[in-house]
C-alpha positions in Angstrom: -60.6 39.0 -1.8 -62.8 36.0 -1.0 -66.4 36.1 -2.2 -69.2 35.0 0.1 -71.5 32.4 -1.4 -73.6 29.5 -0.1 -75.5 26.6 -1.7 -78.7 28.6 -1.1 -77.2 31.8 -2.6 -74.7 30.7 -5.3 -73.0 33.1 -7.7 -74.0 33.0 -11.3 -71.4 31.9 -13.9 -71.3 35.4 -15.4 -70.6 36.9 -12.0 -67.8 34.5 -11.3 -66.4 35.2 -14.8 -66.6 38.9 -14.2 -64.9 38.6 -10.8 -62.0 36.5 -12.4 -61.7 39.2 -15.1 -61.4 41.9 -12.5 -58.7 39.9 -10.7 -56.8 39.3 -13.9 -57.0 43.0 -14.8 -55.2 43.9 -11.6 -52.1 41.9 -12.7 -51.0 44.5 -15.2 -48.5 44.1 -18.1 -45.7 41.5 -17.6 -42.7 40.3 -19.6 -43.2 36.7 -20.6 -40.7 34.3 -22.1 -41.6 31.2 -24.1 -41.5 29.3 -27.3 -43.9 29.9 -30.2 -45.7 26.6 -30.9 -48.6 27.8 -33.1 -48.7 30.9 -35.3 -51.8 32.1 -37.2 -51.5 35.0 -39.6 -54.7 35.2 -41.6 -54.5 37.3 -44.8 -56.2 40.7 -44.3 -56.7 40.1 -40.5 -55.5 42.9 -38.2 -54.8 40.5 -35.4 -52.2 37.7 -35.2 -52.8 34.6 -33.0 -50.1 32.5 -31.5 -49.5 30.1 -28.7 -46.6 30.6 -26.2 -45.4 27.5 -24.5 -43.0 26.9 -21.6 -40.3 24.5 -23.0 -39.7 22.9 -19.6 -43.3 22.3 -18.6 -46.5 21.3 -20.4 -48.0 24.8 -20.0 -49.2 27.0 -22.9 -51.1 30.3 -23.1 -52.7 32.0 -26.1 -51.3 35.3 -27.2 -52.9 37.9 -29.5 -51.3 41.0 -30.9 -52.0 43.6 -33.6 -50.5 42.8 -37.0 -48.2 45.8 -36.9 -46.7 44.5 -33.6 -45.9 41.2 -35.1 -44.7 42.6 -38.5 -41.7 44.1 -36.7 -40.3 40.7 -36.0 -42.0 38.6 -38.7 -38.8 38.1 -40.7 -36.8 36.6 -37.8 -39.5 34.7 -35.8 -41.3 31.5 -36.8 -42.8 28.5 -35.0 -40.3 27.1 -32.5 -38.6 30.4 -31.9 -38.0 31.7 -28.4 -39.4 35.2 -27.7 -39.9 37.6 -24.9 -43.3 39.3 -24.9 -44.6 42.4 -23.1 -48.3 41.5 -22.6 -51.3 42.2 -20.5 -53.4 39.3 -19.3 -57.0 39.4 -20.5 -60.0 37.4 -19.5 -62.6 36.7 -22.1 -65.7 36.4 -19.9 -68.1 34.8 -22.4 -65.9 31.8 -22.9 -64.0 31.9 -19.7 -60.7 32.0 -21.5 -57.4 33.6 -20.5 -55.0 35.1 -23.0 -52.3 37.6 -23.3 -52.5 40.8 -25.3 -49.0 41.5 -26.6 -47.8 45.1 -27.0 -44.2 44.2 -27.9 -42.4 41.0 -29.0 -38.7 40.5 -28.9 -36.8 37.5 -30.3 -34.3 35.9 -28.0 -30.9 36.1 -29.7 -28.3 33.4 -29.8 -26.0 35.4 -27.7 -28.6 35.9 -25.0 -29.4 32.2 -25.1 -25.8 31.2 -24.7 -25.4 33.7 -21.8 -28.4 32.1 -20.1 -27.1 28.6 -20.7 -23.8 29.6 -19.2 -25.5 31.0 -16.1 -27.6 27.8 -15.8 -24.4 25.8 -16.2 -22.7 27.6 -13.4 -25.7 27.2 -11.2 -26.0 23.4 -11.8 -22.2 23.0 -11.4 -22.4 24.7 -8.0 -25.0 22.1 -7.0 -22.5 19.3 -7.8 -24.4 17.8 -10.7 -21.4 17.9 -13.0 -18.9 16.5 -10.4 -16.7 13.7 -11.7 -17.3 11.6 -8.6 -21.0 11.3 -9.5 -20.1 9.7 -12.8 -21.1 6.0 -13.0 -18.8 3.5 -14.9 -20.2 1.9 -18.0 -20.6 -1.9 -18.1 -18.0 -3.7 -20.2 -20.6 -5.6 -22.3 -24.1 -4.2 -22.0 -26.8 -6.8 -22.7 -29.6 -4.3 -23.3 -29.0 -0.7 -24.4 -31.7 2.0 -24.0 -31.7 4.5 -27.0 -33.5 7.8 -27.0 -33.5 9.4 -30.4 -35.7 10.8 -33.2 -37.8 8.5 -35.2 -36.1 7.1 -38.4 -33.2 9.6 -37.7 -29.6 9.3 -38.9 -28.6 9.2 -35.2 -30.6 6.1 -34.6 -29.3 4.4 -37.7 -25.7 5.3 -36.8 -26.0 3.9 -33.3 -27.7 0.7 -34.3 -25.6 -0.1 -37.3 -22.2 0.6 -35.6 -23.2 -1.2 -32.4 -24.4 -4.3 -34.2 -21.3 -4.2 -36.5 -19.1 -4.2 -33.4 -21.1 -6.7 -31.4 -23.8 -8.5 -33.4 -25.6 -9.9 -30.3 -26.3 -6.5 -28.7 -29.9 -5.7 -28.0 -31.6 -2.2 -28.0 -34.7 -0.8 -26.3 -35.5 2.2 -28.5 -37.7 5.2 -27.6 -38.4 7.5 -30.5 -39.2 11.0 -29.4 -39.1 14.5 -30.8 -35.5 15.9 -30.5 -36.3 19.5 -31.2 -39.3 21.8 -30.8 -41.7 22.4 -28.0 -42.5 18.7 -27.2 -38.9 17.6 -27.1 -38.0 18.2 -23.4 -41.0 16.4 -21.7 -40.9 13.4 -24.1 -37.1 13.0 -23.8 -37.4 13.2 -20.0 -40.2 10.7 -20.0 -38.3 8.3 -22.3 -35.2 8.5 -20.1 -37.2 7.8 -16.9 -39.0 4.8 -18.6 -35.7 3.3 -19.7 -34.1 3.9 -16.3 -37.0 2.1 -14.6 -36.3 -1.1 -16.7 -34.0 -3.4 -14.7 -32.7 -5.1 -17.9 -31.3 -1.8 -19.4 -27.6 -1.5 -18.7 -26.9 1.9 -20.2 -28.9 4.7 -21.8 -27.8 6.6 -24.9 -29.4 9.9 -25.7 -28.6 10.7 -29.4 -29.3 13.4 -31.8 -27.6 14.6 -35.0 -26.1 18.0 -35.5 -28.1 21.3 -35.6 -28.1 24.9 -34.7 -27.9 26.2 -31.2 -31.7 26.7 -31.1 -32.2 23.1 -32.3 -30.1 21.7 -29.5 -31.7 23.8 -26.7 -33.9 21.0 -25.4 -30.7 19.1 -24.4 -29.6 22.0 -22.2 -33.0 22.2 -20.4 -32.7 22.2 -16.6 -35.5 19.6 -16.3 -33.7 17.1 -18.6 -30.4 17.7 -16.8 -31.9 17.0 -13.4 -33.7 13.9 -14.7 -30.4 12.5 -16.1 -28.6 13.4 -12.8 -31.2 11.3 -10.9 -30.8 8.2 -13.1 -29.5 5.0 -11.5 -28.5 3.7 -15.0 -25.4 5.2 -16.7 -26.3 7.7 -19.4 -24.3 8.5 -22.5 -24.8 11.9 -24.2 -24.4 11.8 -28.0 -25.7 15.2 -29.1 -24.7 16.9 -32.3 -21.1 17.0 -33.4 -17.8 17.4 -31.7 -18.1 21.3 -31.1 -21.6 21.0 -29.7 -21.7 20.9 -25.9 -25.2 21.0 -24.5 -25.5 20.8 -20.7 -26.5 17.2 -21.1 -22.9 16.5 -22.0 -21.8 17.7 -18.5 -24.3 15.7 -16.4 -24.1 12.5 -18.4 -21.8 9.7 -17.2 -20.0 9.7 -20.6 -19.9 12.2 -23.4 -19.7 11.0 -27.0 -18.8 13.4 -29.8 -21.3 11.9 -32.2 -23.9 9.0 -32.2 -21.3 6.9 -34.0 -18.8 7.6 -31.3 -21.4 6.6 -28.7 -21.8 3.2 -30.2 -18.0 2.7 -30.3 -17.7 3.7 -26.6 -20.6 1.7 -25.3 -20.2 -1.5 -27.3 -16.9 -3.4 -27.5 -15.6 -4.5 -30.8 -15.9 -8.3 -31.1 -12.8 -8.5 -33.4 -10.7 -6.4 -31.0 -11.9 -8.5 -28.0 -11.1 -11.7 -29.9 -7.6 -10.4 -30.6 -7.2 -9.3 -27.0 -8.3 -12.8 -25.8 -6.0 -14.4 -28.3 -3.1 -12.2 -27.1 -3.8 -12.9 -23.5 -4.1 -16.6 -24.2 -0.8 -16.6 -26.0 0.8 -14.6 -23.2 -0.6 -17.1 -20.7 0.7 -20.0 -22.8 4.2 -18.4 -22.9 4.1 -17.8 -19.2 3.2 -21.4 -18.5 5.8 -22.7 -21.0 8.5 -20.5 -19.5 7.6 -21.7 -16.0 7.7 -25.3 -17.1 11.0 -24.8 -18.9 12.5 -23.1 -15.8 11.2 -25.9 -13.6 12.6 -28.6 -16.0 16.0 -26.9 -15.9 15.9 -26.8 -12.2 14.8 -30.4 -12.0 17.6 -31.4 -14.5 20.2 -29.6 -12.4 18.9 -31.3 -9.3 19.0 -34.7 -10.9 22.6 -34.0 -12.1 23.8 -33.6 -8.6 25.9 -36.6 -7.4 23.7 -37.1 -4.4 20.6 -37.6 -6.6 22.3 -39.2 -9.6 24.0 -41.9 -7.5 22.4 -41.7 -4.0 24.4 -44.7 -2.7 27.7 -43.2 -3.7 28.0 -41.1 -0.6 27.1 -44.1 1.5 29.6 -46.3 -0.3 32.3 -43.6 0.1 31.6 -43.4 3.8 31.5 -47.2 4.1 34.9 -47.4 2.5 36.2 -44.7 4.8 34.7 -46.5 7.8 36.2 -49.8 6.6 39.6 -48.2 6.2 39.4 -46.7 9.7 38.3 -50.0 11.1 41.3 -51.8 9.4 43.6 -49.0 10.6 42.2 -49.4 14.1 42.5 -53.1 13.9 46.1 -52.9 12.7 47.0 -50.3 15.4 45.4 -52.4 18.1 47.2 -55.5 16.8 50.5 -53.6 16.9 49.8 -52.5 20.4 48.9 -56.0 21.5 52.0 -57.4 19.8 54.1 -54.8 21.5 52.5 -55.4 24.8 52.9 -59.1 24.4 56.5 -58.7 23.6 57.0 -56.4 26.6 55.1 -58.8 28.8 57.3 -61.7 27.6 60.5 -59.8 28.3 59.2 -58.6 31.7 58.2 -62.2 32.6 61.6 -63.4 31.6 63.2 -60.8 33.8 60.8 -61.5 36.6 61.6 -65.2 36.3 65.3 -64.5 36.1 65.1 -62.3 39.2 62.7 -64.4 41.2 63.9 -66.3 44.3 62.7 -69.6 42.7 65.2 -69.1 39.9 67.9 -68.4 42.4 66.9 -71.6 44.2 67.1 -73.5 40.9 70.7 -72.5 40.8 71.4 -74.3 44.2 70.7 -71.6 46.6 68.5 -72.1 49.8 66.4 -69.7 51.8 66.5 -70.0 55.6 63.4 -68.9 57.5 62.7 -68.8 61.2 59.6 -70.3 62.7 57.7 -67.0 62.2 58.6 -67.0 58.5 61.3 -64.3 58.9 64.1 -64.8 56.3 67.5 -65.1 57.9 69.9 -62.6 56.3 72.7 -62.4 58.9 74.2 -64.9 61.4 73.3 -62.6 64.3 69.6 -63.2 63.6 69.8 -66.9 64.8 70.7 -68.6 68.1 72.2 -71.9 69.0 70.1 -74.9 68.8 67.4 -72.8 66.9 65.5 -74.8 64.4 65.2 -73.2 61.0 63.4 -74.2 57.8 65.4 -74.3 54.6 63.7 -73.9 51.3 65.3 -75.2 48.2 64.3 -75.5 44.6 62.5 -78.9 45.0 61.1 -78.4 48.5 62.1 -77.6 52.1 63.6 -79.3 55.2 64.4 -78.4 58.8 67.9 -77.6 60.0 69.3 -76.9 63.4 71.9 -74.2 64.3 75.0 -75.7 65.7 76.3 -74.1 68.9 
């Protein structure tokens, strides 16, 4: 409930601390899960002090318990272990400090961790974070590669050496962070976001060597999975060895079985690319040579055709044919003219032989009346009628005797 106070009537610090303690006492005992970050077991002391931290967020709380409570799990629990604690919140009024008084501590087993990871995996998959269509393609030749790994780790060495061996000109932007323990998740998330914000970074590799299930838990954290899912830069997961499959493998754009495999998948091999270029160049040369040879054969065949080899041959042949036809026509016409001339001569001879003038030449005469009518019978003339007589050499007048 709210407490009434004014600037004229403020509450003393002790009263405020007492009120907070009363509110905290009302919470009662709760089960709390977290990761042990600090553990203090002083010899002879009856109380054990430890710090319980949320692996996904930068939040910690102090926990105290009696020695006999902690001794029950002392052999299986150490710093970095995940535990479930039944504790009652306590408020230490003199210092204004909140802590948990543990009545029972249970270690979280591997089987339980795997079951929780499987449940988280199904939940994230249902949201579509693992969908194949969300995967971004990797660039063929990245100019700058972002690398998130442990400081001076074997994973960093494997990635750098293998990548530079395959392509010596490749450049890296390295972020060294803890890859296990309580500080791993926030620092890995921060490193990924920093690299994703750099425009020059073409691809990000998150690499870590092998380890136990507990060691690889940071790479199955929901906060890291969501951070990688929101990246605009392609992310490659190279965590552990081939059998290890943290949730980061499912959300990443490409999963590599090992850090070495990540270098091989991200960076092309300069020797292989040179051989590929050489093979493509040879193939292109063969294609061009084959094309030229085919065109040369076609050109040779075209040039071998009579019309191309001797282009005037057809004209000459046609000219000879035309000349032959002209000679034939000329001879035919000459024959026709000769025949017509011969026929005309014979016809003229017959006409001349049959003409009245020829008859007159033989001594005959033609008698015509005054109107030009030719006299054929004696009955056609009368006595004393004057007639005109035509002979071969002229004509003269005759009179009919009574």
